[in-house]
C-alpha positions as CSV (number, residue, x, y, z in Angstrom):
1,M,-147.8,27.9,-68.7
2,T,-148.8,28.4,-65.1
3,V,-152.0,28.3,-63.2
4,S,-152.1,32.1,-63.0
5,K,-152.3,32.2,-66.8
6,F,-155.7,30.5,-66.7
7,G,-156.9,31.9,-63.5
8,R,-160.5,31.2,-62.3
9,R,-161.8,30.7,-65.8
10,G,-159.4,27.8,-66.3
11,F,-160.5,26.3,-63.0
12,V,-164.1,26.3,-64.0
13,A,-163.4,24.9,-67.4
14,G,-161.4,22.1,-65.9
15,G,-164.2,21.3,-63.4
16,L,-166.7,21.1,-66.2
17,A,-164.4,18.9,-68.2
18,L,-164.1,16.4,-65.4
19,A,-167.9,16.5,-64.9
20,G,-168.5,15.7,-68.5
21,T,-166.2,12.7,-68.4
22,A,-167.3,11.5,-64.9
23,K,-170.7,10.9,-66.4
24,L,-169.2,7.7,-67.9
25,A,-167.5,6.4,-64.8
26,A,-168.5,8.4,-61.8
27,P,-168.5,5.5,-59.4
28,A,-165.0,4.5,-60.4
29,L,-163.7,8.1,-60.1
30,A,-165.3,8.4,-56.6
31,Q,-163.5,5.4,-55.2
32,G,-160.3,7.2,-54.2
33,Q,-157.2,8.4,-55.9
34,T,-156.5,7.2,-59.5
35,R,-152.9,7.1,-60.6
36,L,-152.0,7.4,-64.3
37,N,-148.9,6.8,-66.3
38,F,-148.7,9.2,-69.2
39,Y,-146.2,8.5,-72.0
40,Y,-145.1,11.6,-73.8
41,P,-142.8,11.7,-76.8
42,V,-139.9,13.9,-75.9
43,A,-136.4,13.4,-74.5
44,V,-135.9,14.2,-70.9
45,G,-135.3,17.9,-70.2
46,G,-136.0,21.0,-72.1
47,P,-138.9,23.5,-72.3
48,I,-141.5,21.0,-73.4
49,T,-141.1,18.8,-70.4
50,K,-141.6,21.9,-68.2
51,L,-144.8,22.7,-70.0
52,I,-146.1,19.2,-69.6
53,D,-145.1,19.0,-65.9
54,T,-147.0,22.2,-65.3
55,M,-150.0,21.0,-67.2
56,C,-150.1,17.8,-65.1
57,A,-149.7,19.8,-61.9
58,D,-152.5,22.2,-62.8
59,F,-154.8,19.2,-63.6
60,E,-154.0,17.5,-60.3
61,R,-154.6,20.8,-58.4
62,E,-158.1,21.0,-59.8
63,N,-158.7,17.2,-59.6
64,P,-157.0,16.0,-56.4
65,S,-158.3,12.5,-56.8
66,I,-156.2,11.9,-59.9
67,K,-152.4,11.8,-60.0
68,V,-150.7,12.0,-63.5
69,Q,-147.1,10.8,-63.8
70,P,-145.6,12.1,-67.1
71,I,-143.0,9.7,-68.5
72,Y,-140.8,11.1,-71.2
73,T,-140.1,8.4,-73.8
74,G,-137.9,9.9,-76.5
75,S,-139.0,10.3,-80.1
76,Y,-142.4,9.3,-81.5
77,Q,-140.8,6.1,-82.9
78,D,-139.3,5.3,-79.5
79,T,-142.6,6.0,-77.8
80,I,-144.8,3.7,-79.9
81,A,-142.2,0.9,-79.4
82,K,-142.0,1.5,-75.7
83,T,-145.8,1.7,-75.4
84,L,-146.5,-1.6,-77.2
85,T,-143.8,-3.3,-75.1
86,A,-145.0,-1.9,-71.8
87,L,-148.6,-2.8,-72.5
88,K,-147.5,-6.5,-72.3
89,S,-146.2,-5.9,-68.7
90,N,-147.8,-4.8,-65.5
91,D,-146.1,-1.4,-65.6
92,F,-147.9,0.2,-68.6
93,P,-149.1,3.6,-69.7
94,H,-152.7,4.4,-69.2
95,F,-152.7,7.0,-71.9
96,A,-150.1,8.5,-74.3
97,I,-149.4,11.0,-77.0
98,L,-148.5,9.1,-80.1
99,L,-148.6,10.0,-83.8
100,S,-152.0,10.4,-85.3
101,T,-150.8,8.0,-88.0
102,D,-150.3,5.3,-85.4
103,M,-154.1,4.9,-85.2
104,F,-154.5,1.8,-87.4
105,T,-151.5,0.1,-85.8
106,L,-153.0,0.6,-82.4
107,I,-156.4,-0.6,-83.6
108,D,-154.8,-3.7,-85.1
109,E,-152.9,-4.4,-81.9
110,D,-156.3,-4.1,-80.0
111,V,-154.7,-1.8,-77.3
112,I,-156.8,1.4,-77.5
113,V,-160.4,2.3,-76.8
114,P,-162.5,4.8,-78.7
115,F,-163.8,8.0,-77.2
116,D,-167.3,7.6,-78.5
117,D,-168.9,7.5,-75.0
118,S,-167.4,10.9,-74.2
119,D,-169.0,14.3,-74.6
120,Q,-169.9,14.5,-78.3
121,A,-169.9,18.3,-78.2
122,W,-166.2,18.0,-77.2
123,I,-165.5,15.4,-79.9
124,K,-167.0,17.7,-82.5
125,S,-165.2,20.8,-81.3
126,F,-161.9,20.0,-83.1
127,Y,-161.0,21.1,-86.6
128,P,-162.3,18.5,-89.1
129,A,-158.9,18.2,-90.8
130,F,-157.4,16.9,-87.6
131,M,-160.1,14.4,-87.1
132,E,-159.3,12.7,-90.5
133,N,-156.4,10.9,-88.8
134,S,-158.4,10.4,-85.5
135,Q,-161.5,8.6,-86.7
136,A,-162.0,5.2,-88.4
137,E,-164.7,2.6,-88.7
138,G,-167.2,5.2,-87.5
139,K,-165.3,5.7,-84.2
140,T,-163.1,8.3,-82.6
141,W,-159.8,6.7,-81.6
142,G,-157.6,9.7,-81.0
143,I,-158.0,13.3,-79.6
144,P,-155.9,16.0,-81.3
145,F,-153.3,17.7,-79.1
146,Q,-150.0,18.7,-80.7
147,R,-150.9,19.0,-84.3
148,S,-149.3,20.8,-87.2
149,T,-149.2,21.4,-90.9
150,I,-146.3,22.2,-93.2
151,V,-145.8,25.9,-94.0
152,Q,-143.2,27.8,-95.9
153,Y,-140.8,30.2,-94.1
154,W,-138.8,32.8,-96.1
155,N,-136.0,35.2,-95.3
156,K,-137.3,38.7,-96.2
157,E,-133.8,40.2,-96.3
158,L,-132.7,37.7,-99.0
159,F,-135.8,38.5,-101.0
160,K,-134.9,42.2,-100.9
161,E,-131.3,41.5,-102.0
162,A,-132.7,39.5,-104.9
163,G,-135.0,42.3,-106.0
164,L,-138.1,40.4,-104.9
165,N,-141.1,41.7,-102.9
166,P,-140.2,40.6,-99.4
167,D,-143.9,40.3,-98.4
168,V,-144.9,37.9,-101.2
169,P,-143.8,34.3,-101.1
170,P,-144.3,31.8,-103.9
171,K,-148.0,31.4,-104.7
172,T,-147.7,28.6,-107.3
173,W,-145.3,25.9,-108.3
174,A,-144.3,28.0,-111.3
175,D,-143.7,31.0,-109.0
176,Q,-141.6,28.9,-106.7
177,I,-139.2,27.9,-109.4
178,E,-138.9,31.4,-110.7
179,I,-138.4,32.9,-107.2
180,A,-136.0,30.2,-106.1
181,T,-133.9,30.7,-109.2
182,K,-133.4,34.4,-108.3
183,L,-132.5,33.5,-104.8
184,T,-129.9,30.9,-105.6
185,K,-126.3,32.2,-105.5
186,R,-123.2,30.6,-107.0
187,D,-119.6,31.8,-107.0
188,A,-117.4,32.0,-110.1
189,S,-116.5,28.4,-109.7
190,G,-120.1,27.3,-109.8
191,N,-120.3,26.4,-106.1
192,T,-123.6,27.3,-104.5
193,S,-123.4,29.6,-101.5
194,Q,-127.1,30.1,-101.1
195,W,-130.0,27.8,-102.2
196,G,-133.3,29.2,-103.2
197,M,-135.3,26.7,-101.3
198,Q,-135.1,23.5,-99.3
199,I,-137.4,20.7,-98.5
200,P,-136.0,18.2,-96.0
201,S,-136.1,14.5,-97.0
202,S,-134.6,12.6,-94.1
203,G,-136.5,10.9,-91.3
204,F,-140.0,11.2,-92.7
205,P,-139.7,12.3,-96.4
206,Y,-143.2,10.9,-97.1
207,W,-144.7,13.8,-95.0
208,L,-143.0,16.6,-96.9
209,F,-143.7,14.7,-100.2
210,Q,-147.4,14.6,-99.2
211,A,-147.4,18.4,-99.3
212,L,-146.6,18.1,-103.0
213,T,-149.1,15.3,-103.7
214,T,-151.8,17.3,-101.8
215,Q,-151.0,20.3,-104.0
216,N,-151.2,18.1,-107.0
217,D,-154.7,17.0,-106.0
218,V,-154.0,13.3,-105.3
219,R,-154.4,11.4,-102.0
220,L,-151.9,8.7,-101.1
221,M,-154.3,6.3,-99.4
222,N,-158.0,5.6,-98.9
223,P,-159.7,6.5,-95.6
224,E,-159.9,2.9,-94.5
225,G,-156.1,2.6,-94.7
226,T,-156.3,-0.5,-96.8
227,R,-155.1,0.8,-100.2
228,T,-152.4,3.2,-101.4
229,F,-152.1,5.1,-104.7
230,F,-148.3,5.6,-104.9
231,D,-148.2,4.9,-108.7
232,D,-151.0,7.4,-109.6
233,P,-149.7,9.6,-112.4
234,K,-150.2,12.7,-110.2
235,V,-148.1,11.2,-107.5
236,V,-145.3,10.4,-110.0
237,E,-145.6,14.0,-111.3
238,A,-145.2,15.4,-107.8
239,L,-142.0,13.4,-107.2
240,Q,-140.7,14.5,-110.6
241,Y,-141.3,18.1,-109.6
242,W,-139.4,17.6,-106.3
243,M,-136.5,15.9,-108.2
244,D,-136.5,18.7,-110.9
245,L,-135.9,21.4,-108.2
246,S,-132.4,20.1,-107.7
247,M,-131.6,18.1,-110.9
248,K,-133.1,20.4,-113.5
249,H,-133.6,23.8,-112.1
250,K,-130.7,23.6,-109.6
251,V,-132.4,25.7,-106.9
252,H,-132.5,23.1,-104.2
253,P,-129.7,21.0,-102.7
254,T,-129.1,17.6,-104.3
255,G,-129.6,14.2,-102.6
256,I,-131.1,13.8,-99.2
257,V,-131.6,16.9,-97.1
258,E,-131.6,16.5,-93.4
259,W,-134.7,17.4,-91.5
260,G,-132.8,18.4,-88.3
261,T,-130.4,20.8,-90.0
262,T,-132.8,22.6,-92.2
263,P,-133.8,25.3,-89.7
264,R,-130.2,25.9,-89.0
265,D,-129.4,26.3,-92.7
266,F,-132.3,28.8,-92.7
267,F,-130.9,30.7,-89.7
268,E,-127.4,30.7,-91.3
269,R,-128.8,32.1,-94.6
270,K,-127.7,29.1,-96.5
271,V,-131.3,28.7,-97.8
272,A,-133.8,31.5,-98.5
273,I,-137.1,29.4,-98.3
274,M,-137.6,26.3,-96.3
275,W,-140.6,24.0,-95.9
276,T,-141.1,22.6,-92.4
277,T,-143.6,22.1,-89.7
278,T,-145.5,25.0,-88.1
279,G,-144.2,23.3,-84.9
280,N,-141.0,25.1,-85.7
281,L,-142.6,28.5,-85.5
282,T,-141.5,29.3,-82.0
283,N,-138.0,28.0,-82.8
284,V,-137.8,30.3,-85.9
285,R,-139.2,33.2,-84.1
286,T,-136.5,32.8,-81.4
287,N,-133.5,32.1,-83.5
288,A,-133.9,33.9,-86.9
289,K,-131.8,37.1,-86.6
290,F,-133.6,38.6,-89.6
291,D,-137.1,39.5,-90.7
292,F,-138.9,36.4,-91.9
293,G,-142.3,35.5,-93.3
294,V,-144.5,32.5,-92.8
295,G,-146.9,31.5,-95.6
296,M,-149.4,29.0,-96.8
297,M,-148.0,26.4,-99.2
298,P,-147.8,27.2,-102.9
299,F,-150.5,25.9,-105.2
300,G,-150.1,23.2,-107.8
301,R,-153.5,22.0,-108.9
302,R,-154.7,23.1,-105.5
303,G,-153.1,24.3,-102.2
304,G,-152.7,22.5,-99.0
305,S,-150.6,20.3,-96.8
306,P,-151.0,17.1,-94.8
307,T,-151.7,17.5,-91.2
308,G,-149.2,16.0,-88.8
309,G,-148.4,15.5,-85.1
310,G,-149.7,13.7,-82.1
311,N,-153.0,12.6,-80.6
312,F,-154.1,11.4,-77.2
313,Y,-154.8,7.6,-77.0
314,V,-156.3,5.8,-74.0
315,F,-155.4,2.2,-73.6
316,K,-157.8,-0.7,-73.2
317,K,-155.6,-2.3,-70.4
318,A,-156.4,0.6,-68.1
319,S,-159.3,0.2,-65.7
320,A,-162.6,2.0,-66.2
321,A,-161.6,4.6,-63.6
322,E,-158.2,5.1,-65.2
323,R,-159.7,5.5,-68.7
324,A,-162.2,8.0,-67.4
325,A,-159.4,9.9,-65.6
326,A,-157.2,9.9,-68.7
327,T,-160.1,11.2,-70.8
328,A,-160.7,13.9,-68.2
329,F,-157.1,14.9,-68.6
330,A,-157.3,15.1,-72.4
331,K,-160.4,17.2,-72.1
332,F,-158.8,19.5,-69.5
333,V,-155.8,20.3,-71.7
334,T,-157.9,20.8,-74.9
335,Q,-160.2,23.3,-73.4
336,P,-160.0,26.6,-75.4
337,D,-157.8,28.6,-73.1
338,R,-155.3,25.8,-72.6
339,A,-155.2,24.8,-76.2
340,A,-154.6,28.4,-77.1
341,Q,-151.7,28.7,-74.6
342,W,-150.2,25.4,-75.7
343,G,-150.2,26.7,-79.3
344,I,-148.6,30.0,-78.2
345,D,-145.9,28.2,-76.1
346,T,-145.0,25.6,-78.7
347,G,-146.0,26.7,-82.2
348,Y,-148.4,23.8,-82.7
349,V,-151.7,24.7,-84.1
350,A,-154.4,25.2,-81.5
351,V,-156.7,22.3,-82.2
352,T,-160.1,23.9,-82.0
353,P,-161.7,27.0,-83.5
354,A,-162.8,28.0,-80.0
355,A,-159.1,28.3,-79.0
356,F,-158.6,30.9,-81.7
357,E,-161.6,32.8,-80.3
358,T,-160.0,33.2,-76.8
359,Q,-158.7,36.7,-76.0
360,R,-155.2,35.3,-75.3
361,M,-155.0,33.9,-78.8
362,K,-156.6,36.9,-80.4
363,D,-154.0,39.1,-78.7
364,Y,-151.2,36.7,-79.8
365,V,-152.3,36.6,-83.4
366,A,-152.7,40.4,-83.5
367,G,-149.1,40.8,-82.5
368,F,-147.7,37.9,-84.5
369,P,-150.0,37.2,-87.5
370,A,-147.8,34.3,-88.6
371,A,-149.4,32.2,-85.9
372,A,-152.6,32.1,-87.9
373,V,-151.2,30.8,-91.1
374,A,-151.4,27.1,-90.3
375,R,-155.0,27.6,-89.1
376,D,-156.0,29.4,-92.3
377,Q,-154.5,26.5,-94.3
378,L,-156.5,23.8,-92.5
379,P,-159.5,24.0,-94.9
380,L,-157.1,22.8,-97.6
381,A,-155.3,20.2,-95.4
382,W,-155.7,16.4,-95.8
383,A,-154.9,13.5,-93.5
384,E,-151.3,12.4,-93.2
385,L,-150.4,9.1,-94.7
386,S,-151.8,6.4,-92.4
387,T,-152.6,2.8,-93.2
388,H,-152.6,-0.6,-91.6
389,D,-149.1,-2.0,-91.1
390,N,-148.2,1.7,-91.3
391,Q,-144.5,1.6,-90.5
392,R,-143.7,-0.9,-93.3
393,V,-146.0,0.8,-95.8
394,T,-144.5,4.2,-95.1
395,K,-141.0,2.7,-95.4
396,A,-141.9,1.4,-98.9
397,L,-142.8,5.0,-99.9
398,N,-139.8,6.5,-98.2
399,D,-137.5,4.1,-100.0
400,G,-139.0,5.0,-103.3
401,L,-138.6,8.7,-102.6
402,Q,-135.0,8.4,-101.6
403,A,-134.4,6.4,-104.8
404,G,-135.9,9.2,-106.8
405,L,-134.2,12.1,-105.0
406,T,-130.8,10.5,-105.2
407,G,-131.2,9.8,-108.9
408,T,-131.0,6.1,-108.4
409,K,-134.4,5.4,-110.1
410,P,-136.7,7.4,-112.3
411,A,-139.8,8.8,-110.5
412,Q,-142.2,6.4,-112.3
413,V,-140.1,3.3,-111.5
414,A,-139.6,4.3,-107.8
415,M,-143.3,4.9,-107.2
416,A,-144.3,1.7,-109.1
417,E,-142.0,-0.3,-106.8
418,A,-143.3,1.4,-103.7
419,Q,-146.9,0.7,-104.7
420,R,-146.2,-3.0,-105.3
421,E,-144.6,-3.4,-101.9
422,A,-147.5,-1.4,-100.2
423,Q,-150.1,-3.5,-102.0
424,R,-148.4,-6.7,-100.8
425,L,-148.3,-5.5,-97.2
426,L,-152.0,-4.3,-97.3
427,R,-153.5,-7.4,-99.0
428,P,-154.4,-9.1,-95.7
429,F,-156.4,-6.0,-94.7
430,Q,-158.4,-5.8,-98.0
431,R,-161.7,-7.4,-97.3
């Protein structure tokens, strides 16, 4: 992403963005140069850092009174830990990209400020599904940036070999079992050489599982983040369905499936259908040496997926001038043309409807319709699991899922235990 990609139109949009924010703290912004530390969750090096570096340089070029220093802080888990530690020192971030699900943790730590004094038209410009993990207690705490949903990818060549229509992915849970059965290949000894489908379950299995619970029309938590519903019969049913794919229908690998190796398994034709983030879209487009499809998730009682990904957060410890400058940056990079280009470059979903109305995005979708799948699924998307004491509550669910998927415990027992632990952790927050 370079300045020339945005041209004069981008310059004007950025100027307007700063003007809208400066309304809150114009005196502070006028007092000379403001320097910002920006924590971003990626390891050093690679194409994403180049995009972020360019984004910061473009912003500084249009806003010479503000300097933004991107600091690459590893994974999301590394970044939240480093952020909370640094905020206790004098060398701290002024703003950061952190998981949208970190919202309640950051509120409880009393380290972030809401965006409610910002331009309300801007706040309302984002897709409502992304705001579910960005707002609480009547306030907007996070601004969507690199957001995603889960989609299904399928190998069209393997569909043809199995006598299936290569342009039609599974539409329902029943379809999914039938199609995956036809796609699963075993040799004479019974060893599987090709799985019908694969849902990764390492790292953050709760997120993939939440696709199944969303499709089974049951939410995992209340909007206040104070209660979970892990032992709801529909949640148990969703886990049983996931377990049955491997244990009963034998169309899915057994045990824990690695998140990181799932795209590679897909590229190597070890699996015909995979569920993963739309953030992998560019990766798949680059590395799949076969014709592939991207589709909305199959329906159970309904369709849908959880949203995912990261939001901008601005920290309370920053001065008024620094908070205003950080907000100006968030506004700059979420302007329609820039949000569109970010989505094109990375595979994340452009976060506003206006971004999809830009000519650059229209041209991109016309040539690559898969880029619109995640957007089209957003009306069915729900908030990702997020509660107070989020990491420990999520761990309780992950432990239950792993117990079920490895066959250690029946689905009902695993979810009942997860619910008891979550309830214990959340009791202090239930007023």
